[in-house]
C-alpha positions, -999 to 999 in steps of 0.1 A, spaced: -601 290 -699 -585 280 -664 -570 245 -662 -597 216 -650 -572 200 -626 -557 223 -602 -551 200 -573 -532 165 -573 -556 157 -545 -586 159 -565 -588 121 -573 -603 93 -555 -590 78 -519 -586 44 -535 -559 59 -556 -537 66 -527 -546 35 -508 -536 14 -536 -505 34 -549 -494 29 -514 -496 -7 -512 -482 -10 -546 -453 13 -541 -447 -8 -508 -451 -44 -524 -443 -42 -562 -422 -8 -568 -410 -20 -599 -443 -31 -618 -448 -21 -654 -486 -13 -664 -506 -2 -693 -540 16 -687 -563 22 -717 -592 46 -722 -625 33 -734 -659 51 -739 -687 25 -735 -717 44 -752 -722 66 -781 -716 104 -774 -734 131 -789 -703 142 -809 -669 128 -817 -646 123 -783 -616 126 -812 -624 163 -813 -612 170 -778 -574 158 -786 -559 191 -786 -574 205 -758 -571 171 -737 -534 173 -747 -532 208 -732 -547 196 -702 -526 170 -697 -496 191 -700 -507 214 -673 -513 181 -650 -478 173 -655 -467 207 -638 -484 200 -610 -468 192 -574 -484 182 -541 -484 213 -518 -470 211 -482 -507 217 -468 -520 187 -491 -492 165 -481 -498 174 -445 -534 163 -449 -524 132 -463 -498 124 -435 -526 130 -410 -546 99 -423 -540 71 -400 -535 44 -429 -514 67 -451 -475 60 -443 -451 86 -439 -427 71 -462 -454 73 -488 -461 112 -484 -422 114 -487 -425 97 -520 -455 118 -531 -435 149 -521 -412 141 -548 -436 127 -572 -451 144 -604 -466 130 -637 -445 128 -666 -459 136 -696 -438 106 -718 -459 80 -699 -490 92 -714 -503 94 -755 -533 109 -770 -543 96 -802 -573 94 -824 -592 65 -846 -619 77 -866 -644 93 -841 -625 79 -810 -603 91 -786 -575 67 -780 -554 74 -742 -527 49 -733 -506 54 -701 -478 31 -700 -448 30 -677 -441 20 -641 -472 15 -623 -465 39 -594 -460 66 -619 -490 57 -644 -518 48 -625 -527 81 -610 -534 92 -645 -568 73 -645 -593 95 -626 -576 129 -639 -580 119 -672 -618 109 -670 -628 141 -653 -612 160 -680 -624 140 -707 -660 146 -693 -658 184 -683 -643 192 -717 -672 172 -734 -696 190 -714 -682 223 -718 -700 223 -751 -737 226 -738 -755 255 -723 -737 260 -690 -763 280 -674 -793 257 -684 -773 228 -672 -766 243 -639 -802 253 -636 -815 220 -643 -787 203 -621 -799 224 -592 -836 215 -597 -827 179 -598 -805 179 -568 -833 197 -548 -858 170 -560 -830 143 -547 -830 160 -512 -869 162 -509 -870 124 -519 -842 117 -490 -862 139 -466 -892 121 -475 -874 87 -471 -861 98 -438 -897 96 -424 -899 60 -429 -896 37 -398 -859 32 -397 -840 -2 -402 -821 -19 -377 -788 0 -396 -790 35 -404 -788 48 -441 -756 60 -450 -745 72 -485 -712 89 -501 -703 109 -532 -684 87 -555 -686 109 -586 -653 123 -597 -646 106 -630 -679 112 -648 -688 145 -635 -703 174 -652 -676 198 -640 -651 206 -612 -674 236 -603 -705 216 -603 -692 186 -582 -680 211 -555 -716 227 -552 -732 192 -548 -709 182 -520 -710 216 -504 -749 213 -507 -752 177 -494 -727 185 -465 -753 210 -455 -786 196 -464 -782 161 -465 -770 153 -425 -768 130 -412 -772 102 -440 -742 121 -463 -711 103 -446 -685 116 -471 -666 117 -507 -643 97 -527 -628 130 -536 -598 139 -516 -596 174 -524 -633 181 -516 -627 160 -484 -602 182 -468 -619 215 -482 -653 208 -465 -639 185 -435 -656 153 -448 -644 117 -445 -625 106 -475 -640 74 -489 -622 43 -504 -602 18 -502 -593 -6 -534 -605 -7 -572 -601 -34 -596 -569 -24 -608 -558 -34 -576 -568 -71 -577 -558 -73 -615 -521 -63 -611 -519 -97 -590 -526 -118 -624 -492 -108 -636 -473 -108 -601 -457 -142 -602 -484 -163 -583 -503 -189 -597 -533 -175 -617 -556 -192 -595 -543 -176 -562 -542 -139 -575 -571 -128 -554 -559 -145 -523 -524 -129 -528 -539 -93 -530 -561 -94 -501 -533 -108 -481 -508 -80 -493 -538 -53 -481 -541 -70 -449 -502 -68 -445 -503 -31 -455 -534 -19 -438 -537 -40 -408 -573 -35 -403 -581 -2 -416 -596 0 -451 -613 -32 -449 -636 -32 -477 -631 -57 -506 -640 -55 -540 -657 -85 -555 -661 -86 -592 -626 -90 -608 -637 -125 -617 -671 -127 -606 -690 -130 -569 -688 -171 -569 -651 -169 -575 -644 -145 -550 -666 -162 -525 -647 -191 -530 -612 -172 -519 -631 -153 -492 -625 -180 -468 -631 -176 -429 -598 -159 -427 -605 -131 -451 -640 -129 -440 -631 -120 -402 -603 -98 -411 -623 -77 -438 -650 -55 -426 -674 -59 -455 -674 -62 -493 -684 -40 -523 -707 -44 -550 -700 -31 -585 -717 -52 -609 -746 -73 -617 -776 -78 -600 -773 -60 -563 -799 -81 -545 -787 -116 -557 -751 -103 -549 -763 -94 -515 -779 -124 -509 -749 -146 -519 -728 -126 -494 -753 -130 -464 -753 -167 -472 -717 -170 -472 -713 -153 -438 -738 -177 -426 -718 -208 -438 -690 -191 -421 -709 -185 -389 -700 -149 -390 -725 -126 -376 -736 -103 -407 -744 -76 -380 -710 -66 -377 -702 -65 -417 -712 -39 -439 -720 -43 -478 -711 -11 -502 -730 -6 -532 -716 12 -558 -729 1 -595 -750 30 -612 -769 40 -583 -795 68 -577 -815 71 -548 -844 51 -555 -822 22 -559 -805 28 -531 -834 32 -509 -848 -2 -524 -815 -19 -516 -814 -3 -480 -849 -15 -474 -841 -52 -483 -809 -54 -465 -805 -29 -436 -825 -51 -409 -797 -80 -415 -764 -62 -423 -749 -26 -423 -752 -10 -459 -733 18 -476 -742 36 -508 -715 52 -533 -737 71 -556 -714 87 -585 -729 100 -619 -763 103 -608 -753 133 -582 -723 150 -601 -736 149 -638 -774 146 -638 -781 182 -655 -802 169 -683 -776 157 -709 -765 120 -710 -731 113 -693 -703 97 -710 -698 61 -699 -661 63 -697 -636 43 -679 -594 39 -679 -586 2 -671 -555 -18 -664 -551 -40 -693 -514 -52 -689 -489 -57 -665 -452 -67 -663 -456 -74 -699 -488 -97 -699 -525 -91 -701 -547 -89 -672 -584 -88 -672 -616 -83 -651 -646 -104 -657 -676 -85 -647 -708 -98 -629 -723 -79 -659 -725 -81 -695 -704 -51 -713 -682 -46 -683 -656 -73 -691 -622 -59 -701 -594 -72 -717 -574 -69 -749 -563 -104 -751 -590 -131 -760 -568 -159 -754 -559 -150 -720 -597 -139 -713 -604 -174 -720 -582 -189 -699 -589 -168 -670 -627 -180 -675 -616 -214 -678 -596 -211 -646 -621 -195 -625 -653 -215 -642 -666 -183 -651 -693 -180 -681 -686 -152 -709 -701 -120 -706 
């Protein structure tokens, strides 16, 4: 079969934006990323090892084309020297290993962060597609199209409701756990044609380019986590990460992620300075209503008009959840909804809940303390306990 990844653009936009910031600010950082499957697959992922090895071999042969580089250079927040770096870049096979342990698939990417951070999205998309190649493709596509049309009917029914003060807007965030590249493209093409004016773009840079959509994304957990190992006092790592982001983007890409050590600890660091500089915040774990109310209360305490800010929701969303959150918040602030797996892998089969997270940087552990049980990621329990103590975070 043909390779799953055929373009190095086929990744989330925030990979490029974090990549640029880390290349400029911390080019010598060393990092380790680890693959985790959070749910129980229908068959052992270890069976995918040989196929995955071949896909990674192919990935490491790919280069950015001139047309792709020109596209990136045309994004106003992407700087010319970063594109020059990408013109020379290719993935190096020596930095990623695949092994098995019983039924589990073990994947590690270790090396200079600017050379290994890009593996994440590609690895997840490859594993997911290899896994779903084992099901009945025709039946899956038929069911996927039926469910997609049902979603569009639900969207059009919702559109007949009285509008809130701010419009409903959603985006595709579904690269990493999609059913397949072909199905992902069909979903995005369908949404672009049939979901206007609500569908505002995709995190998939390749599809954004191909369909002339807005590429969507700013930062992920790994960006803030890395600052736990960048020589600042641990208590100050979030402020340091946000400060570097502000200096790198000068007002662009102004949506900050809040759940690396929990929303309460984030808001303690998100003072008037940052609250004025950033356009909004992104929710990715915990109760979204509780989160949103805390954010609005924080803006009120700082005497910032919430109508000028945006809350982006991206945690396991589907349309009914997005509509409910919109009804709850959209008369008070701008909202946006990043819908991932429910768009790109809703074909009647249970998706894999897979991640590939930063677990160490510069020789020391880093961690994510989620606002939801089960999402905390760290390979060092001692560091995890210390991080919880520093930020007064309950166990999860």
